[in-house]
Each structure stands twice: as C-alpha cells, then as structure tokens.
N, C-alpha and C positions, 0 to 999 in steps of 0.2 A: 504494500500500500504506500501511496505517496505520503511523505512526512509533512505535516502542516508547517507553515513558515515559522510560527512561534515556537515550534519544538525542534527546529533545526539548529544543530550545534555549530559553533564557529571555532576554528583553530588558527590563531594568528601565526603559528610557526609554519604553516603551509604557505610557502612563498615568502616567508619572513615579513608578514604584513604588520610590522611593529612601528612604522613611522607615523608622522603627524597627519598623513593623508588618509588614514583608515581609522574608523571608530574602534575603540579598544574593546568594545563588547560584542559588536556584530560584524565588523569589517566593512561596513558601508563607507562609501567615499565621503570624506569630510573636507571642509575648507578651513585650513588653519589661518589665523588663530581663533576665528569666530566659533567654529565647532569644537569646543573644548570645555573641560570642567577642571576645577582646581583639585589637585591631589589631596590637599588638606582643605576641607570645605570652608566657605566664607564664614559660616557661623563659628567654626572652630578657631579660625584666624582672628575673628573679632573678639571672641571670648578670652583668648590668651594673648592678644596683641602680637600675633606672629607674622603679619604680612611682610614686614621689613627685616625680620630676624634672619640671620644668615645661616646657611648650611654648607659644609664643605663636602664635595663629592669625592669619589675614589681617585679621580685624576687630579685632585688638589684644587680644582676650580671652585669658585664661590657662587652660590645662587641664593635667592631669598625664597621664603615659603610661597610668596605670591607668584614667583617664577615657575613653580612646579605645577604643570598642567598636563592633562592627557586628552587626546582627541576623542570626541564623543559626538555622535550624530544627535540631531534634535530629538528624535524619537526615543533613543535610549536615555538621553538626559532627562526628559520630562516624565517618562514612564518607569524608569528604573533607578537612575542615580539620585535624582532629587527626592523621590519618596524615601529612599534609604537614608539620605542625609537628614531628612525631616524627622524620621524615626529616631536616628541617633541623637539629634538635637533635643528632642523631647526626653529621651532617656537621660541625657547629660543633666538636664534640669532636675532630675530626681536624684542625682548623685549615685553613690555606691549601691543603694537598694535598687535603683532603676537598672543599673548595669547587671546586677545579679538576677533580676527578673526578666531581662531580655533573652529571647531565644538564642540558643547556641548558633543556629544557622544565620541569624541576622548579625550577630557579633562577628562571626567568621567572614561574612560578606563585607561588613564595614571595615574591619581591619584589613581584609584582603584587597579592597579597593585602594587603600593608601599604600599597602605594600607593593601592589602592581605598579602604581604610579612612580614610586621611588625606584623600583627595579628597572623599569623601562627608561627612566631618565638616565640612570647610570649606564645602561647598556648602549643607548644612543650616543651618550657623551663619549664613550670609548671609540666611536668612529673617528673622532677628531679631538683627541685628548690634549689637555694642557700638559700633563705628565702621564706617561703610560703607567697604569696601575701595576703593582707588583704581581697580582694574581688577576688578570683580566677575566671578566665574567664570560666573554664570548669564547674563551678557550676552555671552558669547564663543561665537558659533555655530561657529566653526572648532574650538574646543576640544571642544565637544560631539560634533562629527563624529569627532574623534580618540578621545574617550572611548568612543563607540559602537564604533569599530573595535577599541579595546583590549578592551572587554568581550566582543566576539564571540570573540576568541581566549582570553580568560581563562576562558571557559566550559569550557575543557579541564580545569579543576580538578574539575568535576562530571561532565561528559560526556566519554566517551572520544573524543578527537579526534586525528587524525594530520595534521600540517602537511606538505603535499606540497612538498618541495624549498625550504622557506624557514623561517626563524626569525622569529616575530612581533615581536621586539624586538632592539635592539642591547644585548648583555650584555658587561660588562667585569668582570674580576677582577684587582685590583692588589695588589701586595705593598708594605707600608710598611717602610722601613728603621727599625729600632727605636732608633737612637742618639739622635735628637732627637724621638722620638714620645712625647708626654705625654698623649694622649687615647685611652682604650680603646674608647669608643663614641661615635659621632656619626652623625646622619642629616640629610639635607637633601633638598629636592625643588624642582621647578618644575612645578606642577600644570598650568599652561597648555600647556607643551610636553611634558608626560608623561614627566618624568625623575625618577628616584628613586635615591638613593645612601645606603648605610649602611656604617659602619665597625665591624668586629668584631675587636678586637685588631689584629693586623698585616695584616688583610685588608680591602680595600675592595671592595664589590660595587655595581655601577651598572647601571641599565637605562634605556634610552630606548624607551618603549613605542610600539606602533603605527607602527613605521617599517620593518619587515621587514629589519632589520639594515643599512639603507642608510647611516645615520650612521656606524656602525662601519666599513663598507666604505670610506667617504670618508676615514676616519681611519686607514686600514690601516698607513700608514708610522709614525704616532705609536704605534699599538698595538704594532707590532713593536719599536719603539725603547724601549718601556717595559716589556718583559717581563723585569724585574729589580727588585730592591728600590729603592724611590724615597723620597727625602726627603719629609716631609709637605708642604713648599712645592711640590714637584714634583707630588705627588698633587693638590694644589689647582689647579695649572695644568692638569693633565689634565682634571679635572672642569670647569674653565672652558671648555675646548675642546668637551667633550661638550654642556654646557648651551648654548653659543652655536651649535653645529652643529644641535642640536634646534630652537633658535629659528629658524634659517634654513630648516629642512626645511619644504617648501611644499606637500606633497601628503598625501592621506590614502588609505591602501590600502583596497581593497574585498576582502572575503572571501566565498567561496561554498562551501557544503557540497555535495558531489557527491550526486546522487540515490542513495537507498538501494536496494540489491538484496536479495532474500530471503536471510536468513542473515547479513547484515552485523551485526557487533557493535560497530562504531565508525563515526564520521564521518570523512571525508577533506575537508580544506579546501584549496582553491586560492585564490590571491590575484592581484589585478590592480590596477594603477594606471592608470586609464583617462582621467585628466585630461591629455590630450596638449597642452593649450594652455598649461600652466604648466611652468616649470623645476622640477626636483626641489628645488633649493636657491635661495633668494634670494642676491643678491651678498654676498660677505664684505666687511665694513667694519672696518678695524683699530680705528677709534674706538669702535665698539660692542663689539668683542671686548675692548678695553681695559677697558671698564666691567665686563664679566664677570670679568676677571682681578682688578680692584679688589675686587669683591664676595667672591671666593674667597680673596683674600689679606688680608682684614681683620685676621686674627690677627697678621699681621706688620706691619701699619700701613704698607703701601706705597701711596703716593699715586698718583693717576691721572697726575699730571704726571711722576712718575718712570717709570711704566709706559710712557707715550707720549713719552718723551724723543726717541726716534727714531720718528716717526709711520709710517714705512714698515716698521718692524720692532719691534713692541712688546716690552717686556722679557720674557725667557724664562729659566727655570731648567732647562727640559728640554733646551734646545739652546744651544750657544755661538754666538758671533758668526759663525762659519763654517757654521752649520747642522748641526753634529755633536752627537750625544747627549752631554749633560753628566753627569758623575758627581759627586754632591755628598756630602760627608761631614758638612758643617755649613753652616748659614746664618749669614752675617755681614752685619748691616745696614750699608748704605753711606750 
C-alpha cells in the first residue's frame, strides 16, 4: 500500500541533505535565512538573556546563541517546532515539577531539537574551519551511525511514531540545591557520544541519545541515590558519570517501522541491537573516568592528581568513603 505523506520518513544522510537549503525535519526546499528556526528558542533566549552570549565551536570560532539557527520549512515550523516550543515554555513556567510531569517523549524531542541544531552547526562549520578540530566529526563513522539512529527516532517530532516498549534515549532530570548555585543557565554537550545537558534555574535536564535508555539503566543505583537536591559539584559529578558511560557505550541500536495496515494513523517502531559480537559497554577505567571528572569540575579547580589520589576509588562528592550517599550543604576546598 502507498504510504501516506504524513507517515513518510525522511533521512537527511541520503544525499547529505544537511545544508541550509533543506528543512531539517522533512527535507523540503527552504530559502535561507527566512526559512529557519533558532536552535535555542526565542522564549529561552529571552528568559536567560542568551541572545548575545557567546559560544565557542570545535574549530575555535565564536558565535552567539542568536546565530544558531537550523533550516525549517513553514509547515514544519508552524505544525511541529512551534507547538513543541510552546509546550516546553509552559513546562518551564512550572519549574522542576513541570519538567518531571512532562512526557519522556516530549522531553526527548525538545532536547533532541537543540542537540541536532548544535550538531549540524558544528558539522557544517568543519567544511571551512577556523582551526581544524583535533577529532573532526565528519571523520567519525561510528558517530554517524549513532546520529542516523538518533534521527530515525527524532522523526517523531514530525511523524506520529509510537516507540514499542522502549525509550530512545537515557533522560535525566536533576534538582540543584540553591544554596551555592550561582548559575541560572548552562549547557554542554558531547557530540561524538550524543549527550546533551542544559540547566534551567534549579533544574538540570540531560539526554544520552540513541542508547535506548541503556546508560541510565546501568546507572540505576546512582539515579536512585540522586533523587534529591544536589550541590552543583555533585551535579557535575553526575554529569561526568553520564558522559563517561556514553563514551563506553559500544553499540548502536537499529530501529524498524512495522509494516502499515489500512487505516493506520501512526508508525510503530521496534528496536534491536543485533551486534552480538560486541559488549554493550567497553571496560570502565578509573583513569579515564578521572579525566571526565576533571573536565566537569573545572569551576572548582580540582586537579587530576587530587581526583586520583586513590586510583582504585576516584574522588567523589556523591558518595562517602563507605559508598553511602553524601549530603552536602557547602563545598570547602581542601
């Protein structure tokens, strides 16, 4: 049977249709810069005064938040992107409780839209870089496989898709203890491992894309132990664990749309990890994890030597020496 237009999937990697002349959601021709949407929505830039704040890309060039835009046709803008942003704005007004009540699918799509925008900006910038990045995205075949898997599920922003018994990403919602919290907005990412994090007031939202929730499941004890207000340095440690876990994640899920039947008004996705020759995770190495901690703890100027004083048990603010959850009121440098 012929597939209805609203159920037809789009793959931007076919023909590498990633430039400003193609809608990022459906591939329709666009007229830049008119047919575009901001990566970080206008309401978000207004709320946190981001428009003129600078971001350094991987090639060392500098852009502002207002510069970050992705091509989008009028139909996708009005029917898909703007309704998503309106829902995110309403959720943000409710704060932490609002984000916790939001459906996992909507949170995945909202974080995914920003991740996609940053990813494509970095990828296209590599075509004419200010300084060639040390690890160019375009030369990473495994990353492109993960990006393709991510975009298959991200099509749910445009095409009605039901994920059968799985969530396409590990999603985290953390609460920041306000007592030593001095930053209202922050975002960071690792494009190679498909991780995106954003801080909105006392809420931190994170996603590890294209992992079917496996990284979160592997961290289930830490997730359970952090269901409380966390000091900012503990938030940073949690993020280091997610980033390093995503780095160790060693497989790429496949997604399959079930055959349509007459009268179907949506697609149903099944998923499979068919690479049985590989372990799901590469081995954990404390020395490499310590580097992830050092990166996340830059604000507190904690040295790698201090982190790895005990090589068998890197420094932790989430857990005490006995492995029990640690409650922190304040950070005192030692």
